[in-house]
Residue frames as a rotation matrix with the C-alpha (Angstrom) as fourth column:
MET 1
0.571 0.821 0.000 0.00
0.821 -0.571 0.000 0.00
0.000 0.000 -1.000 0.00
LYS 2
0.522 -0.455 -0.721 2.77
0.085 -0.814 0.575 2.42
-0.849 -0.362 -0.386 0.95
LEU 3
-0.529 -0.752 0.393 4.69
0.440 0.153 0.885 1.45
-0.726 0.641 0.251 -2.17
LYS 4
-0.060 0.615 0.786 1.73
0.985 -0.089 0.145 2.44
0.159 0.784 -0.601 -4.38
TYR 5
0.825 0.386 -0.413 1.40
0.496 -0.844 0.203 5.74
-0.271 -0.372 -0.888 -2.52
TYR 6
0.135 -0.872 -0.470 5.09
0.020 -0.471 0.882 6.61
-0.991 -0.129 -0.046 -2.95
ARG 7
-0.585 -0.311 0.749 5.07
0.690 0.294 0.661 5.53
-0.426 0.904 0.043 -6.58
ASN 8
0.322 0.803 0.502 2.03
0.928 -0.373 0.000 7.73
0.187 0.466 -0.865 -7.28
CYS 9
0.765 -0.107 -0.635 3.65
0.233 -0.874 0.428 10.67
-0.601 -0.475 -0.643 -5.48
ILE 10
-0.313 -0.949 -0.047 6.81
0.166 -0.103 0.981 10.31
-0.935 0.299 0.189 -7.54
LEU 11
-0.414 0.252 0.874 4.79
0.906 0.208 0.369 9.98
-0.088 0.945 -0.315 -10.74
LEU 12
0.687 0.726 0.002 2.77
0.726 -0.687 -0.005 13.09
-0.002 0.005 -1.000 -9.89
ALA 13
0.457 -0.612 -0.645 5.91
0.055 -0.705 0.707 15.06
-0.888 -0.358 -0.289 -9.03
GLY 14
-0.553 -0.688 0.470 7.47
0.469 0.210 0.858 13.98
-0.689 0.695 0.206 -12.33
ILE 15
0.011 0.658 0.753 4.43
0.991 -0.110 0.082 15.12
0.136 0.745 -0.653 -14.29
ILE 16
0.854 0.306 -0.420 4.44
0.413 -0.890 0.193 18.49
-0.315 -0.338 -0.887 -12.53
ILE 17
0.051 -0.929 -0.367 8.15
0.056 -0.365 0.929 18.98
-0.997 -0.068 0.034 -13.21
ILE 18
-0.594 -0.272 0.757 7.86
0.709 0.268 0.652 18.03
-0.381 0.924 0.034 -16.88
ASN 19
0.325 0.801 0.503 4.85
0.922 -0.386 0.020 20.28
0.210 0.457 -0.864 -17.43
GLY 20
0.767 -0.070 -0.638 6.68
0.286 -0.852 0.437 23.13
-0.575 -0.518 -0.633 -15.73
CYS 21
-0.330 -0.944 -0.017 9.53
0.298 -0.122 0.947 22.96
-0.896 0.307 0.321 -18.24
TYR 22
0.736 0.472 0.485 9.14
0.612 -0.158 -0.775 25.03
-0.289 0.867 -0.405 -21.37
TYR 23
-0.411 -0.908 0.084 11.32
0.817 -0.326 0.476 27.05
-0.404 0.265 0.875 -23.64
ASP 24
0.729 0.579 -0.365 10.61
0.380 -0.786 -0.487 30.70
-0.569 0.216 -0.793 -24.30
ASN 25
0.132 -0.632 0.764 12.23
0.933 -0.181 -0.311 32.58
0.334 0.754 0.566 -27.10
LYS 26
-0.378 -0.377 -0.845 13.98
0.723 -0.691 -0.015 35.71
-0.579 -0.616 0.534 -25.79
GLU 27
-0.993 -0.024 0.114 13.00
0.097 -0.713 0.695 37.64
0.065 0.701 0.710 -28.91
ASP 28
-0.254 0.967 0.000 9.31
0.439 0.115 0.891 36.77
0.862 0.227 -0.454 -28.40
LEU 29
0.245 0.342 -0.907 9.34
0.966 -0.012 0.256 37.70
0.077 -0.940 -0.334 -24.72
TYR 30
0.248 -0.278 -0.928 11.34
0.355 -0.865 0.354 40.90
-0.901 -0.417 -0.116 -25.08
PRO 31
0.457 -0.054 0.888 11.04
0.889 0.009 -0.457 42.22
0.017 0.998 0.052 -28.63
ASP 32
-0.599 -0.708 -0.375 13.36
0.645 -0.704 0.297 45.02
-0.474 -0.064 0.878 -29.68
THR 33
0.385 0.864 0.326 10.88
0.918 -0.322 -0.230 47.83
-0.094 0.388 -0.917 -30.24
GLY 34
0.131 -0.394 -0.910 13.31
0.473 -0.781 0.407 50.71
-0.871 -0.484 0.084 -29.99
ASN 35
-0.563 -0.513 -0.648 14.31
-0.279 -0.620 0.733 51.43
-0.778 0.593 0.206 -33.59
CYS 36
-0.529 0.442 0.725 11.31
0.769 0.611 0.189 50.34
-0.360 0.657 -0.663 -35.65
ASP 37
-0.802 0.221 -0.555 10.18
-0.342 -0.932 0.123 53.08
-0.490 0.289 0.822 -38.01
THR 38
-0.495 0.715 0.494 6.55
0.742 0.644 -0.188 52.42
-0.453 0.274 -0.849 -38.88
THR 39
0.095 0.491 -0.866 5.89
-0.178 -0.848 -0.500 55.69
-0.980 0.201 0.006 -40.68
ASN 40
0.189 0.064 -0.980 5.06
-0.934 -0.298 -0.199 55.64
-0.305 0.952 0.003 -44.38
ILE 41
-0.462 -0.268 0.846 4.70
-0.126 0.964 0.236 51.88
-0.878 0.002 -0.479 -44.80
GLY 42
0.304 0.506 -0.807 4.22
-0.879 -0.179 -0.443 51.55
-0.369 0.844 0.390 -48.54
PHE 43
0.882 0.055 0.468 4.34
0.067 0.968 -0.240 48.41
-0.466 0.243 0.850 -50.64
THR 44
0.805 -0.568 0.170 7.04
0.203 -0.005 -0.979 49.62
0.557 0.823 0.111 -53.02
THR 45
0.258 -0.752 0.606 9.27
-0.593 -0.619 -0.515 51.28
0.763 -0.227 -0.606 -50.45
VAL 46
-0.204 -0.310 0.929 9.00
-0.974 0.157 -0.161 48.97
-0.096 -0.938 -0.334 -47.42
ILE 47
0.456 0.516 0.725 7.04
-0.531 0.811 -0.244 45.76
-0.714 -0.274 0.644 -48.03
LYS 48
0.942 -0.063 -0.328 8.43
-0.272 0.427 -0.862 44.75
0.195 0.902 0.385 -51.46
PRO 49
0.004 -0.999 -0.039 12.08
-0.749 0.023 -0.662 44.73
0.662 0.032 -0.748 -50.26
ILE 50
-0.266 -0.019 0.964 11.05
-0.844 0.487 -0.224 42.51
-0.466 -0.873 -0.145 -47.31
VAL 51
0.723 0.624 0.296 9.15
-0.365 0.709 -0.603 40.17
-0.586 0.328 0.741 -49.63
ASP 52
0.718 -0.504 -0.480 12.05
-0.479 0.143 -0.866 40.03
0.505 0.852 -0.139 -52.09
GLN 53
-0.282 -0.904 0.322 14.49
-0.867 0.096 -0.489 39.14
0.412 -0.417 -0.811 -49.33
HIS 54
-0.640 0.011 0.768 12.40
-0.621 0.581 -0.526 36.58
-0.452 -0.814 -0.365 -47.44
CYS 55
0.096 0.857 0.506 9.63
-0.193 0.515 -0.835 35.30
-0.977 -0.018 0.215 -49.70
ALA 56
0.914 0.281 -0.293 10.05
-0.304 -0.003 -0.953 35.88
-0.269 0.960 0.082 -53.44
THR 57
-0.129 -0.991 0.046 13.06
-0.822 0.133 0.553 33.63
-0.554 0.034 -0.832 -53.78
SER 58
-0.305 -0.063 -0.950 13.82
-0.800 0.558 0.219 30.78
0.517 0.827 -0.221 -56.15
GLY 59
-0.714 0.079 -0.696 11.83
0.194 0.977 -0.089 27.69
0.673 -0.199 -0.713 -55.21
CYS 60
-0.746 0.495 -0.446 9.44
0.474 -0.076 -0.877 29.59
-0.468 -0.866 -0.178 -52.95
HIS 61
0.299 0.939 -0.171 7.15
0.616 -0.326 -0.717 32.39
-0.729 0.109 -0.676 -54.10
LEU 62
-0.328 -0.492 -0.807 8.88
-0.361 -0.724 0.588 33.64
-0.873 0.484 0.060 -57.24
GLY 63
-0.602 0.118 -0.790 7.14
-0.797 -0.029 0.603 33.48
0.048 0.993 0.112 -60.60
ALA 64
0.350 0.702 -0.621 5.60
-0.643 0.661 0.385 30.16
0.681 0.265 0.683 -61.50
SER 65
-0.550 -0.636 0.541 6.42
-0.810 0.247 -0.532 28.70
0.204 -0.731 -0.651 -58.11
PRO 66
-0.624 0.292 -0.724 5.44
0.151 0.955 0.255 25.25
0.766 0.050 -0.640 -56.86
THR 67
-0.905 0.257 -0.338 3.75
0.336 -0.054 -0.940 26.87
-0.260 -0.965 -0.037 -53.87
GLY 68
-0.117 0.916 0.385 0.96
0.981 0.047 0.188 28.38
0.154 0.399 -0.904 -55.91
TYR 69
0.791 0.333 -0.513 1.63
0.453 -0.882 0.126 31.94
-0.411 -0.333 -0.849 -54.73
ASP 70
0.078 -0.738 0.670 3.62
0.883 -0.261 -0.390 34.39
0.463 0.622 0.632 -56.83
PHE 71
0.627 0.094 -0.773 5.06
0.614 -0.671 0.416 37.17
-0.479 -0.736 -0.479 -54.69
SER 72
-0.424 -0.838 0.345 7.11
0.879 -0.288 0.380 38.77
-0.219 0.464 0.858 -57.46
ASN 73
-0.666 0.270 0.695 4.46
0.185 -0.843 0.505 41.49
0.722 0.465 0.511 -57.77
TYR 74
-0.802 0.388 0.455 1.95
-0.597 -0.552 -0.581 43.41
0.026 -0.738 0.675 -55.70
GLU 75
0.072 0.947 -0.313 -1.08
-0.876 0.210 0.434 41.41
0.476 0.243 0.845 -56.88
GLY 76
0.072 -0.105 -0.992 0.31
0.057 0.993 -0.101 38.06
0.996 -0.049 0.078 -55.72
PHE 77
-0.830 -0.445 -0.337 1.34
0.358 0.039 -0.933 39.26
0.428 -0.895 0.127 -52.28
ALA 78
-0.732 0.612 0.299 -1.79
-0.679 -0.692 -0.244 41.35
0.058 -0.382 0.922 -51.71
LYS 79
0.039 0.758 -0.651 -3.96
-0.509 0.576 0.640 38.32
0.860 0.306 0.408 -52.54
VAL 80
-0.169 -0.192 -0.967 -2.54
0.585 0.770 -0.255 36.44
0.793 -0.609 -0.018 -49.56
ALA 81
-0.985 -0.171 0.011 -2.71
0.104 -0.647 -0.755 39.54
0.136 -0.743 0.656 -47.37
HIS 82
-0.499 0.862 0.088 -6.40
-0.827 -0.504 0.251 39.98
0.261 0.052 0.964 -48.18
ASN 83
0.154 0.628 -0.763 -7.41
-0.322 0.762 0.562 36.31
0.934 0.159 0.320 -47.80
GLY 84
0.693 0.189 0.696 -6.15
-0.694 -0.087 0.714 36.20
0.195 -0.978 0.071 -44.19
LYS 85
0.908 -0.352 -0.227 -3.38
0.359 0.933 -0.010 33.63
0.215 -0.073 0.974 -44.68
LEU 86
0.279 -0.877 0.392 -0.41
0.084 -0.385 -0.919 36.01
0.957 0.289 -0.034 -44.48
ILE 87
0.150 -0.232 0.961 -0.39
-0.837 -0.547 -0.001 37.08
0.526 -0.804 -0.276 -40.83
PRO 88
0.832 0.131 0.539 -0.77
-0.451 0.725 0.521 33.57
-0.323 -0.677 0.662 -39.31
ALA 89
0.831 -0.556 0.019 1.98
0.444 0.642 -0.625 32.33
0.335 0.528 0.781 -41.63
ILE 90
0.100 -0.870 0.482 4.53
0.050 -0.480 -0.876 35.01
0.994 0.112 -0.004 -40.77
GLU 91
0.173 0.002 0.985 3.67
-0.922 -0.350 0.163 34.93
0.345 -0.937 -0.059 -37.06
HIS 92
-0.728 -0.439 -0.527 4.15
-0.343 0.898 -0.274 31.13
0.594 -0.019 -0.804 -37.09
THR 93
-0.629 0.591 0.505 0.68
-0.539 0.137 -0.831 30.63
-0.560 -0.795 0.233 -35.60
GLY 94
0.398 0.798 -0.452 -0.95
-0.883 0.199 -0.425 29.07
-0.249 0.569 0.784 -38.65
PRO 95
0.823 0.021 0.568 -0.56
0.002 0.999 -0.040 25.68
-0.568 0.034 0.822 -40.31
ASN 96
0.587 -0.628 0.510 2.19
0.766 0.227 -0.602 26.88
0.263 0.744 0.614 -42.69
PRO 97
0.643 -0.381 -0.664 4.81
0.263 -0.704 0.659 28.97
-0.719 -0.599 -0.352 -40.85
MET 98
0.593 -0.423 0.685 6.76
0.708 -0.132 -0.694 31.21
0.384 0.897 0.221 -43.20
PRO 99
0.158 -0.417 -0.895 9.47
-0.944 0.203 -0.261 31.74
0.291 0.886 -0.362 -44.23
GLU 100
0.914 0.327 -0.239 9.54
-0.286 0.940 0.188 27.96
0.286 -0.103 0.953 -44.40
GLY 101
0.626 -0.657 -0.420 12.22
0.658 0.734 -0.167 26.22
0.418 -0.172 0.892 -42.38
THR 102
-0.474 -0.780 0.408 13.54
0.387 -0.601 -0.699 29.43
0.791 -0.173 0.587 -40.85
PRO 103
-0.633 0.239 -0.737 12.91
0.708 -0.207 -0.675 31.37
-0.314 -0.949 -0.038 -37.65
LYS 104
0.484 0.875 0.007 10.09
0.850 -0.468 -0.241 33.87
-0.207 0.123 -0.971 -37.52
LEU 105
0.091 -0.386 0.918 10.80
0.538 -0.757 -0.371 37.31
0.838 0.527 0.139 -38.97
ASP 106
-0.797 -0.463 -0.388 12.06
0.573 -0.377 -0.728 39.89
0.191 -0.802 0.566 -36.49
TYR 107
-0.213 0.755 -0.620 9.64
0.778 -0.253 -0.576 42.04
-0.591 -0.605 -0.534 -34.49
CYS 108
-0.367 0.028 -0.930 10.08
-0.238 -0.969 0.064 45.18
-0.899 0.245 0.362 -36.58
THR 109
-0.949 -0.005 -0.316 9.59
-0.310 0.198 0.930 43.40
0.058 0.980 -0.190 -39.90
LEU 110
-0.617 0.770 -0.165 6.46
0.773 0.632 0.056 41.67
0.147 -0.093 -0.985 -38.59
THR 111
-0.203 0.526 -0.826 5.12
0.512 -0.662 -0.547 44.97
-0.834 -0.534 -0.135 -37.27
LYS 112
-0.655 -0.104 -0.748 5.59
-0.467 -0.723 0.510 46.67
-0.594 0.683 0.425 -40.64
ILE 113
-0.925 0.325 -0.199 3.82
0.016 0.556 0.831 43.89
0.381 0.765 -0.520 -42.54
LYS 114
-0.433 0.802 -0.412 0.96
0.897 0.341 -0.280 43.73
-0.084 -0.490 -0.867 -40.03
LEU 115
-0.310 0.279 -0.909 0.52
0.152 -0.929 -0.337 47.49
-0.939 -0.243 0.245 -40.17
TRP 116
-0.851 -0.052 -0.522 0.46
-0.489 -0.283 0.825 47.43
-0.191 0.958 0.215 -43.97
VAL 117
-0.770 0.608 -0.194 -2.20
0.451 0.734 0.507 44.68
0.451 0.303 -0.840 -43.92
ALA 118
-0.313 0.658 -0.685 -4.23
0.820 -0.177 -0.545 46.55
-0.480 -0.732 -0.484 -41.27
GLN 119
-0.453 0.087 -0.887 -4.20
-0.236 -0.971 0.025 49.60
-0.859 0.221 0.461 -43.57
GLY 120
0.619 0.784 -0.045 -5.83
-0.313 0.194 -0.930 47.50
-0.720 0.590 0.365 -46.30
ALA 121
0.010 -0.739 0.673 -2.61
0.565 0.560 0.606 46.37
-0.825 0.374 0.423 -48.03
PRO 122
0.784 0.364 -0.503 -2.42
-0.117 -0.709 -0.695 49.44
-0.610 0.604 -0.513 -50.30
ASN 123
0.365 -0.649 0.667 -0.39
0.922 0.351 -0.163 49.48
-0.129 0.675 0.727 -53.49
ASN 124
0.985 -0.078 0.153 1.68
-0.054 -0.987 -0.151 52.60
0.163 0.140 -0.977 -52.91
């Protein structure tokens, strides 16, 4: 009887310890918000360079890509922004975290894209 009690106590303690262990990402907990210029977020001036660097690359979202989304122009990127798939993807909260196989974009880059989408994803 005592053996069962001690075994159950050890098992319970183990479960509590394992559930208490988690890994937080420093960048997620304490984002660097100090030098993020969010004024004049236009597609051509701010968003397109981000897309070209992180998304519209060979084998991903460039031209006739196997992914089905062409981000080489405004129309292709705005389509995903308007259908609601962009933000969950870049925040890594949706079923297809992007950029694929890489860490989430930095806080400032995410903020700029989210602000652009919130403004209606204008082509300016």
